[in-house]
N, CA, C and O atoms as a GROMACS GRO file, in nm:
protein
  316
    1MET      N    1   0.068  -0.120   0.002
    1MET     CA    2   0.007   0.007   0.012
    1MET      C    3   0.084   0.097   0.004
    1MET      O    4   0.199   0.084   0.048
    2GLU      N    5   0.040   0.214  -0.058
    2GLU     CA    6   0.129   0.383  -0.084
    2GLU      C    7   0.074   0.434   0.013
    2GLU      O    8  -0.039   0.420   0.061
    3ASN      N    9   0.208   0.531   0.057
    3ASN     CA   10   0.176   0.604   0.151
    3ASN      C   11   0.128   0.732   0.095
    3ASN      O   12   0.164   0.785  -0.010
    4PHE      N   13   0.025   0.782   0.198
    4PHE     CA   14  -0.043   0.874   0.147
    4PHE      C   15  -0.026   1.015   0.237
    4PHE      O   16  -0.021   1.017   0.360
    5GLU      N   17  -0.016   1.140   0.146
    5GLU     CA   18   0.032   1.256   0.208
    5GLU      C   19  -0.110   1.340   0.190
    5GLU      O   20  -0.195   1.324   0.102
    6ASN      N   21  -0.109   1.443   0.310
    6ASN     CA   22  -0.234   1.538   0.291
    6ASN      C   23  -0.192   1.626   0.140
    6ASN      O   24  -0.076   1.667   0.132
    7ILE      N   25  -0.272   1.649   0.045
    7ILE     CA   26  -0.233   1.727  -0.046
    7ILE      C   27  -0.296   1.876  -0.055
    7ILE      O   28  -0.235   1.979  -0.085
    8LEU      N   29  -0.432   1.862  -0.021
    8LEU     CA   30  -0.478   1.993  -0.065
    8LEU      C   31  -0.606   2.006   0.054
    8LEU      O   32  -0.641   1.900   0.104
    9THR      N   33  -0.673   2.126   0.098
    9THR     CA   34  -0.784   2.149   0.189
    9THR      C   35  -0.899   2.172   0.091
    9THR      O   36  -0.886   2.253   0.000
   10LEU      N   37  -1.006   2.105   0.110
   10LEU     CA   38  -1.128   2.116   0.044
   10LEU      C   39  -1.207   2.226   0.122
   10LEU      O   40  -1.191   2.243   0.243
   11ASN      N   41  -1.273   2.283   0.063
   11ASN     CA   42  -1.373   2.396   0.123
   11ASN      C   43  -1.496   2.343   0.148
   11ASN      O   44  -1.554   2.378   0.251
   12ASN      N   45  -1.564   2.243   0.051
   12ASN     CA   46  -1.680   2.196   0.064
   12ASN      C   47  -1.713   2.079   0.010
   12ASN      O   48  -1.637   2.052  -0.083
   13GLN      N   49  -1.800   1.992   0.029
   13GLN     CA   50  -1.864   1.859  -0.004
   13GLN      C   51  -1.844   1.892  -0.171
   13GLN      O   52  -1.767   1.814  -0.228
   14PHE      N   53  -1.892   1.979  -0.238
   14PHE     CA   54  -1.905   1.972  -0.366
   14PHE      C   55  -1.768   1.983  -0.435
   14PHE      O   56  -1.770   1.936  -0.548
   15GLU      N   57  -1.651   2.034  -0.396
   15GLU     CA   58  -1.520   2.031  -0.410
   15GLU      C   59  -1.503   1.863  -0.402
   15GLU      O   60  -1.488   1.797  -0.505
   16ALA      N   61  -1.507   1.815  -0.292
   16ALA     CA   62  -1.489   1.676  -0.276
   16ALA      C   63  -1.523   1.581  -0.363
   16ALA      O   64  -1.450   1.493  -0.409
   17GLY      N   65  -1.645   1.603  -0.386
   17GLY     CA   66  -1.749   1.531  -0.484
   17GLY      C   67  -1.647   1.544  -0.656
   17GLY      O   68  -1.599   1.451  -0.721
   18MET      N   69  -1.644   1.673  -0.683
   18MET     CA   70  -1.579   1.677  -0.817
   18MET      C   71  -1.438   1.630  -0.810
   18MET      O   72  -1.394   1.563  -0.903
   19MET      N   73  -1.357   1.663  -0.699
   19MET     CA   74  -1.212   1.598  -0.685
   19MET      C   75  -1.202   1.430  -0.720
   19MET      O   76  -1.133   1.366  -0.799
   20THR      N   77  -1.299   1.394  -0.627
   20THR     CA   78  -1.302   1.246  -0.654
   20THR      C   79  -1.347   1.186  -0.797
   20THR      O   80  -1.322   1.072  -0.837
   21GLU      N   81  -1.421   1.287  -0.865
   21GLU     CA   82  -1.471   1.226  -1.000
   21GLU      C   83  -1.366   1.244  -1.091
   21GLU      O   84  -1.356   1.157  -1.178
   22VAL      N   85  -1.278   1.343  -1.092
   22VAL     CA   86  -1.172   1.343  -1.176
   22VAL      C   87  -1.057   1.257  -1.147
   22VAL      O   88  -0.998   1.201  -1.240
   23LEU      N   89  -1.011   1.238  -0.995
   23LEU     CA   90  -0.931   1.142  -0.992
   23LEU      C   91  -0.935   1.015  -1.025
   23LEU      O   92  -0.844   0.950  -1.076
   24ASN      N   93  -1.072   0.967  -0.987
   24ASN     CA   94  -1.120   0.845  -1.003
   24ASN      C   95  -1.126   0.814  -1.181
   24ASN      O   96  -1.114   0.701  -1.228
   25ASP      N   97  -1.143   0.922  -1.254
   25ASP     CA   98  -1.121   0.902  -1.394
   25ASP      C   99  -0.972   0.921  -1.448
   25ASP      O  100  -0.953   0.913  -1.570
   26HIS      N  101  -0.878   0.944  -1.371
   26HIS     CA  102  -0.743   0.936  -1.431
   26HIS      C  103  -0.678   0.817  -1.335
   26HIS      O  104  -0.556   0.811  -1.341
   27GLY      N  105  -0.732   0.735  -1.260
   27GLY     CA  106  -0.714   0.642  -1.208
   27GLY      C  107  -0.587   0.684  -1.073
   27GLY      O  108  -0.485   0.618  -1.053
   28ILE      N  109  -0.621   0.782  -1.013
   28ILE     CA  110  -0.526   0.841  -0.923
   28ILE      C  111  -0.589   0.794  -0.777
   28ILE      O  112  -0.697   0.833  -0.734
   29PRO      N  113  -0.498   0.703  -0.708
   29PRO     CA  114  -0.556   0.681  -0.533
   29PRO      C  115  -0.551   0.797  -0.465
   29PRO      O  116  -0.460   0.880  -0.462
   30HIS      N  117  -0.682   0.794  -0.399
   30HIS     CA  118  -0.692   0.917  -0.312
   30HIS      C  119  -0.791   0.893  -0.195
   30HIS      O  120  -0.886   0.816  -0.207
   31ALA      N  121  -0.761   0.967  -0.075
   31ALA     CA  122  -0.879   0.942  -0.001
   31ALA      C  123  -0.946   1.082   0.056
   31ALA      O  124  -0.865   1.171   0.085
   32ILE      N  125  -1.047   1.103   0.070
   32ILE     CA  126  -1.104   1.256   0.114
   32ILE      C  127  -1.136   1.214   0.251
   32ILE      O  128  -1.191   1.108   0.283
   33ILE      N  129  -1.090   1.318   0.337
   33ILE     CA  130  -1.090   1.307   0.476
   33ILE      C  131  -1.185   1.423   0.524
   33ILE      O  132  -1.122   1.528   0.521
   34GLN      N  133  -1.316   1.442   0.568
   34GLN     CA  134  -1.388   1.522   0.610
   34GLN      C  135  -1.338   1.560   0.770
   34GLN      O  136  -1.327   1.474   0.856
   35THR      N  137  -1.314   1.687   0.791
   35THR     CA  138  -1.268   1.732   0.931
   35THR      C  139  -1.414   1.729   1.014
   35THR      O  140  -1.521   1.780   0.982
   36THR      N  141  -1.382   1.659   1.118
   36THR     CA  142  -1.486   1.653   1.249
   36THR      C  143  -1.485   1.783   1.301
   36THR      O  144  -1.382   1.847   1.323
   37ASP      N  145  -1.625   1.831   1.326
   37ASP     CA  146  -1.628   1.960   1.408
   37ASP      C  147  -1.716   1.918   1.538
   37ASP      O  148  -1.760   2.015   1.600
   38SER      N  149  -1.747   1.801   1.586
   38SER     CA  150  -1.834   1.797   1.700
   38SER      C  151  -1.755   1.813   1.829
   38SER      O  152  -1.829   1.827   1.926
   39MET      N  153  -1.641   1.814   1.852
   39MET     CA  154  -1.576   1.848   1.966
   39MET      C  155  -1.553   1.983   1.972
   39MET      O  156  -1.529   2.024   2.086
   40PHE      N  157  -1.554   2.071   1.876
   40PHE     CA  158  -1.508   2.218   1.889
   40PHE      C  159  -1.615   2.291   1.847
   40PHE      O  160  -1.596   2.412   1.860
   41GLY      N  161  -1.758   2.249   1.785
   41GLY     CA  162  -1.860   2.326   1.771
   41GLY      C  163  -1.826   2.416   1.642
   41GLY      O  164  -1.863   2.532   1.629
   42GLY      N  165  -1.743   2.338   1.541
   42GLY     CA  166  -1.762   2.409   1.409
   42GLY      C  167  -1.617   2.497   1.416
   42GLY      O  168  -1.581   2.546   1.309
   43ILE      N  169  -1.544   2.516   1.516
   43ILE     CA  170  -1.425   2.604   1.481
   43ILE      C  171  -1.329   2.549   1.413
   43ILE      O  172  -1.268   2.614   1.329
   44GLU      N  173  -1.294   2.390   1.445
   44GLU     CA  174  -1.186   2.323   1.335
   44GLU      C  175  -1.226   2.354   1.191
   44GLU      O  176  -1.153   2.397   1.102
   45ARG      N  177  -1.332   2.331   1.186
   45ARG     CA  178  -1.399   2.355   1.034
   45ARG      C  179  -1.375   2.483   0.978
   45ARG      O  180  -1.352   2.483   0.858
   46MET      N  181  -1.375   2.572   1.026
   46MET     CA  182  -1.376   2.715   0.998
   46MET      C  183  -1.217   2.740   0.991
   46MET      O  184  -1.188   2.824   0.906
   47GLU      N  185  -1.109   2.686   1.061
   47GLU     CA  186  -0.979   2.705   1.054
   47GLU      C  187  -0.900   2.618   0.957
   47GLU      O  188  -0.796   2.653   0.902
   48SER      N  189  -0.975   2.474   0.940
   48SER     CA  190  -0.934   2.404   0.818
   48SER      C  191  -0.992   2.368   0.728
   48SER      O  192  -0.932   2.290   0.653
   49GLY      N  193  -1.126   2.406   0.695
   49GLY     CA  194  -1.199   2.396   0.566
   49GLY      C  195  -1.288   2.264   0.628
   49GLY      O  196  -1.304   2.209   0.736
   50TRP      N  197  -1.331   2.250   0.497
   50TRP     CA  198  -1.442   2.130   0.504
   50TRP      C  199  -1.372   1.986   0.525
   50TRP      O  200  -1.413   1.892   0.593
   51GLY      N  201  -1.265   1.993   0.455
   51GLY     CA  202  -1.185   1.848   0.499
   51GLY      C  203  -1.076   1.855   0.407
   51GLY      O  204  -1.049   1.965   0.359
   52TYR      N  205  -0.994   1.732   0.368
   52TYR     CA  206  -0.911   1.741   0.304
   52TYR      C  207  -0.863   1.603   0.199
   52TYR      O  208  -0.917   1.493   0.209
   53LEU      N  209  -0.769   1.631   0.114
   53LEU     CA  210  -0.761   1.517   0.032
   53LEU      C  211  -0.607   1.473   0.068
   53LEU      O  212  -0.508   1.538   0.099
   54GLU      N  213  -0.628   1.352   0.053
   54GLU     CA  214  -0.503   1.286   0.054
   54GLU      C  215  -0.439   1.203  -0.059
   54GLU      O  216  -0.524   1.151  -0.132
   55ALA      N  217  -0.338   1.183  -0.086
   55ALA     CA  218  -0.280   1.094  -0.217
   55ALA      C  219  -0.136   1.067  -0.192
   55ALA      O  220  -0.065   1.128  -0.112
   56PRO      N  221  -0.103   0.972  -0.268
   56PRO     CA  222   0.057   0.957  -0.269
   56PRO      C  223   0.126   1.068  -0.325
   56PRO      O  224   0.067   1.126  -0.417
   57GLU      N  225   0.240   1.113  -0.290
   57GLU     CA  226   0.309   1.240  -0.291
   57GLU      C  227   0.344   1.225  -0.456
   57GLU      O  228   0.371   1.330  -0.515
   58GLU      N  229   0.343   1.144  -0.505
   58GLU     CA  230   0.401   1.130  -0.672
   58GLU      C  231   0.288   1.209  -0.759
   58GLU      O  232   0.304   1.262  -0.869
   59TYR      N  233   0.150   1.201  -0.667
   59TYR     CA  234   0.045   1.270  -0.748
   59TYR      C  235   0.004   1.430  -0.738
   59TYR      O  236  -0.079   1.500  -0.796
   60ARG      N  237   0.112   1.455  -0.624
   60ARG     CA  238   0.069   1.595  -0.566
   60ARG      C  239   0.063   1.714  -0.666
   60ARG      O  240  -0.022   1.798  -0.640
   61GLU      N  241   0.150   1.738  -0.791
   61GLU     CA  242   0.129   1.834  -0.874
   61GLU      C  243   0.014   1.801  -0.987
   61GLU      O  244  -0.045   1.887  -1.052
   62LYS      N  245  -0.004   1.684  -0.994
   62LYS     CA  246  -0.109   1.673  -1.078
   62LYS      C  247  -0.250   1.702  -1.032
   62LYS      O  248  -0.322   1.768  -1.106
   63ILE      N  249  -0.295   1.657  -0.915
   63ILE     CA  250  -0.395   1.700  -0.813
   63ILE      C  251  -0.405   1.831  -0.802
   63ILE      O  252  -0.522   1.870  -0.810
   64ILE      N  253  -0.327   1.914  -0.787
   64ILE     CA  254  -0.308   2.050  -0.739
   64ILE      C  255  -0.350   2.091  -0.912
   64ILE      O  256  -0.447   2.164  -0.934
   65GLN      N  257  -0.296   2.056  -0.984
   65GLN     CA  258  -0.352   2.129  -1.108
   65GLN      C  259  -0.506   2.093  -1.174
   65GLN      O  260  -0.571   2.175  -1.239
   66PHE      N  261  -0.550   1.952  -1.141
   66PHE     CA  262  -0.686   1.966  -1.144
   66PHE      C  263  -0.772   2.033  -1.080
   66PHE      O  264  -0.874   2.074  -1.136
   67TYR      N  265  -0.741   2.059  -0.928
   67TYR     CA  266  -0.795   2.138  -0.832
   67TYR      C  267  -0.810   2.303  -0.897
   67TYR      O  268  -0.915   2.367  -0.899
   68LYS      N  269  -0.670   2.355  -0.950
   68LYS     CA  270  -0.695   2.475  -0.980
   68LYS      C  271  -0.793   2.503  -1.118
   68LYS      O  272  -0.862   2.602  -1.140
   69GLU      N  273  -0.775   2.391  -1.198
   69GLU     CA  274  -0.888   2.408  -1.315
   69GLU      C  275  -0.992   2.396  -1.276
   69GLU      O  276  -1.071   2.440  -1.360
   70LEU      N  277  -1.054   2.347  -1.166
   70LEU     CA  278  -1.209   2.310  -1.154
   70LEU      C  279  -1.237   2.447  -1.076
   70LEU      O  280  -1.351   2.492  -1.088
   71LYS      N  281  -1.145   2.520  -0.997
   71LYS     CA  282  -1.185   2.644  -0.933
   71LYS      C  283  -1.194   2.753  -1.023
   71LYS      O  284  -1.257   2.851  -0.985
   72LYS      N  285  -1.126   2.753  -1.166
   72LYS     CA  286  -1.142   2.846  -1.265
   72LYS      C  287  -1.280   2.832  -1.335
   72LYS      O  288  -1.320   2.919  -1.412
   73LYS      N  289  -1.358   2.711  -1.305
   73LYS     CA  290  -1.454   2.681  -1.426
   73LYS      C  291  -1.564   2.780  -1.405
   73LYS      O  292  -1.572   2.814  -1.287
   74PRO      N  293  -1.640   2.828  -1.473
   74PRO     CA  294  -1.754   2.910  -1.463
   74PRO      C  295  -1.844   2.856  -1.373
   74PRO      O  296  -1.847   2.733  -1.370
   75GLY      N  297  -1.942   2.936  -1.275
   75GLY     CA  298  -2.060   2.866  -1.222
   75GLY      C  299  -1.986   2.774  -1.102
   75GLY      O  300  -2.069   2.728  -1.023
   76SER      N  301  -1.873   2.746  -1.078
   76SER     CA  302  -1.793   2.666  -0.984
   76SER      C  303  -1.865   2.728  -0.838
   76SER      O  304  -1.899   2.841  -0.802
   77LYS      N  305  -1.868   2.592  -0.776
   77LYS     CA  306  -1.927   2.676  -0.639
   77LYS      C  307  -1.787   2.645  -0.543
   77LYS      O  308  -1.801   2.623  -0.423
   78THR      N  309  -1.706   2.646  -0.582
   78THR     CA  310  -1.590   2.625  -0.497
   78THR      C  311  -1.502   2.748  -0.453
   78THR      O  312  -1.385   2.766  -0.486
   79VAL      N  313  -1.592   2.844  -0.356
   79VAL     CA  314  -1.534   2.947  -0.302
   79VAL      C  315  -1.491   2.945  -0.160
   79VAL      O  316  -1.437   3.043  -0.110
   0.00000   0.00000   0.00000
């Protein structure tokens, strides 16, 4: 099994879904980790986003490139 690294912070569930779709289409192994906010009443989520994406380090640049392309799309909900 490959070692996964924290690659980027996701702002919402929409970004998570879009990134999952893109990475699956390209056969890139990854995991989406949603930050929990039950212990701090949402403070952690405000500080660290909705969650984060982990993947092997070798895919970092490609994943960041895909994320930037998604953020540029008109009508994107990734603010």
